[in-house]
C-alpha positions in Angstrom: -11.7 2.7 -11.1 -8.7 0.5 -10.9 -7.1 -0.3 -7.7 -3.2 -0.8 -7.5 -1.8 -1.9 -4.0 1.7 -1.7 -2.7 2.8 -3.0 0.7 5.9 -1.9 2.5 8.0 -4.4 4.5 10.8 -2.0 6.0 12.5 -4.7 8.4 13.1 -7.0 5.2 10.1 -9.3 6.0 6.3 -9.0 5.9 5.1 -8.7 9.4 1.6 -8.8 10.9 0.9 -5.2 10.5 1.8 -5.5 6.7 -0.1 -8.7 6.1 -3.2 -7.3 7.8 -2.9 -4.0 5.6 -2.6 -6.6 2.5 -5.9 -8.2 3.6 -7.6 -4.9 4.3 -6.7 -3.5 0.6 -7.8 -6.7 -1.1 -11.2 -6.5 0.7 -11.5 -2.7 0.1 -11.0 -3.0 -3.5 -13.4 -5.9 -3.7 -16.3 -4.5 -1.7 -16.0 -0.9 -2.4 -14.4 -0.4 -6.0 -16.2 -3.6 -7.8 -13.2 -6.2 -7.8 -9.9 -7.4 -6.9 -6.9 -5.1 -7.2 -5.6 -4.8 -10.8 -2.0 -5.0 -9.4 -0.1 -5.6 -6.3 3.5 -5.2 -5.0 5.5 -5.8 -1.8 8.7 -3.6 -1.4 11.5 -2.9 0.7 14.2 -1.2 -1.5 12.5 -2.3 -4.7 9.0 -3.6 -5.5 8.0 -7.0 -6.5 4.8 -7.4 -8.3 2.9 -10.6 -7.1 -0.3 -12.1 -8.7 -3.8 -10.7 -7.6 -6.7 -12.9 -6.3 -9.5 -13.7 -8.5 -13.1 -12.3 -7.8 -14.0 -14.9 -4.8 -10.5 -16.0 -4.0 -9.4 -13.3 -1.3 -9.2 -15.2 1.7 -7.4 -18.2 0.2 -5.2 -15.6 -1.5 -4.0 -13.9 1.7 -3.5 -17.2 3.2 -1.2 -18.7 0.4 0.6 -15.4 -0.3 0.9 -13.8 3.1 -0.1 -16.0 6.1 2.8 -16.8 8.7 0.9 -18.7 11.0 -0.3 -18.0 14.6 1.6 -15.1 16.3 2.3 -17.4 19.1 4.0 -19.8 16.6 6.3 -17.1 15.8 7.2 -16.5 19.3 8.1 -20.3 19.5 10.3 -20.1 16.3 7.8 -22.1 14.4 7.0 -19.5 11.9 6.0 -20.8 8.5 7.0 -19.4 5.2 4.6 -18.0 2.5 4.7 -17.5 -1.4 5.4 -13.6 -1.0 8.3 -14.2 0.9 9.9 -16.8 -1.3 9.2 -14.5 -4.2 11.0 -11.6 -2.8 13.9 -13.6 -1.8 14.1 -15.0 -5.4 14.0 -11.3 -6.8 16.4 -10.2 -4.0 13.9 -7.2 -3.2 15.3 -7.4 0.5 18.7 -6.3 1.5 21.1 -3.5 2.2 20.1 0.1 1.3 17.1 1.0 3.5 13.6 1.2 3.1 12.7 3.0 -0.2 9.2 4.1 -1.5 10.0 5.9 -4.7 10.8 2.9 -6.9 7.4 1.3 -5.8 5.6 4.6 -6.8 7.3 4.4 -10.3 6.4 0.8 -10.6 2.7 1.6 -10.1 2.8 4.5 -12.6 4.5 2.4 -15.1 1.7 -0.3 -14.8 -1.4 1.9 -14.6 -0.6 5.1 -15.9 -1.8 4.1 -19.5 -4.9 2.2 -18.4 -8.4 3.5 -19.4 -10.0 5.2 -16.4 -8.8 6.4 -13.0 -6.6 4.5 -10.7 -6.6 4.4 -7.1 -3.2 3.5 -5.6 -3.2 2.4 -1.9 0.4 2.1 -0.4 0.6 0.5 3.1 3.5 1.7 5.4 4.6 0.6 8.5 7.6 2.8 8.9 8.8 6.2 7.1 10.5 5.7 3.9 14.1 6.9 3.7 13.9 8.7 0.5 11.4 11.3 1.2 12.8 14.0 -1.2 12.7 11.2 -4.2 9.0 10.4 -3.1 7.9 13.9 -3.5 9.5 14.5 -6.6 8.1 11.2 -7.9 4.7 12.3 -6.8 5.0 15.7 -8.6 6.2 13.9 -11.7 3.4 11.4 -11.7 0.7 14.3 -11.1 -0.2 14.3 -14.9 -1.4 10.6 -14.8 -5.1 9.9 -13.5 -3.6 8.3 -10.4 -5.0 9.1 -6.9 -2.5 8.0 -4.0 -3.8 6.8 -0.3 -1.0 6.3 1.9 -2.0 4.3 5.0 0.5 4.3 7.9 -0.1 1.4 10.1 1.2 1.3 13.8 0.5 -1.2 16.7 1.8 1.3 19.2 -1.3 3.0 20.8 0.8 5.4 22.5 2.3 7.4 19.5 1.5 8.2 16.0 3.6 6.7 13.1 5.4 9.5 11.6 5.9 9.1 7.7 8.5 11.7 7.1 8.1 13.7 3.9 4.5 12.2 3.5 3.4 13.9 6.5 4.2 17.5 5.2 2.3 17.1 1.7 0.1 20.0 1.0 2.2 22.6 3.1 4.2 23.8 0.1 3.2 25.4 -3.0 3.2 23.1 -6.0 2.5 19.9 -3.6 0.7 17.3 -5.4 -3.0 17.6 -4.4 -3.8 13.9 -5.5 -2.6 12.4 -2.3 -4.2 11.4 0.9 -2.5 10.3 4.1 -4.1 8.0 6.8 -2.7 7.0 10.1 -4.2 3.9 11.9 -3.3 1.7 15.1 -3.9 -1.6 14.0 -6.4 -3.1 11.6 -8.7 -5.0 13.7 -11.7 -2.9 14.6 -14.7 -3.0 12.4 -15.2 0.8 12.8 -11.5 1.4 12.0 -11.9 -0.4 8.5 -15.2 1.5 7.9 -13.3 4.8 8.8 -10.5 4.3 6.5 -12.5 3.0 3.5 -14.9 5.9 3.9 -12.0 8.4 3.9 -10.3 6.9 0.8 -13.7 6.7 -1.3 -14.6 10.6 -0.2 -11.1 11.7 -1.1 -10.7 9.9 -4.5 -14.3 10.7 -5.5 -13.5 14.5 -4.9 -10.4 14.1 -7.1 -12.1 12.1 -9.9 -14.7 15.0 -10.2 -11.8 17.3 -10.7 -9.9 15.2 -13.2 -12.4 14.1 -15.9 -11.2 11.6 -18.5 -12.0 11.7 -22.1 
């Protein structure tokens, strides 16, 4: 099963929640789905594809592409840059226009829709996208492709649940896509939380694969 990953950066940069989400997705793909992701994007208003790690390079890859130094360095204004930030600035992926998700979904379908086999697309969000109607329309158009969507909403506020707009209502209306899982998480650090997220994604995608045979 192919794994594709997209990590949102709604504030125009990759904060610690997004970086930890990237690390989780790469490790999950390696440990639970047989290898590193087949494709990886970061996005705010348009997706930028970045190289993926080799089979044994996950830790070095995260450090090279996403590390921002210690959080206390950031508080002192000594935050370091990384390869992902340089690439998205070069491609002008951040800027006016708000946080949009549909272009990232379209990029995933374009890159994986014709691959042999099923694809698990894991999308990390730390805020609700501004283009909810376009997101639902894109998911409906993409339903003919063998792609299962797992949206993971990450929040560091333990007092409230992160709302994801239109994604929170998927499944409530006739005709809504059935190949979608929406999870919510407060932070990424706990071992149990990582196990629970991985288990939910594996169970939901396995049920979907049984309903959508290939060949």
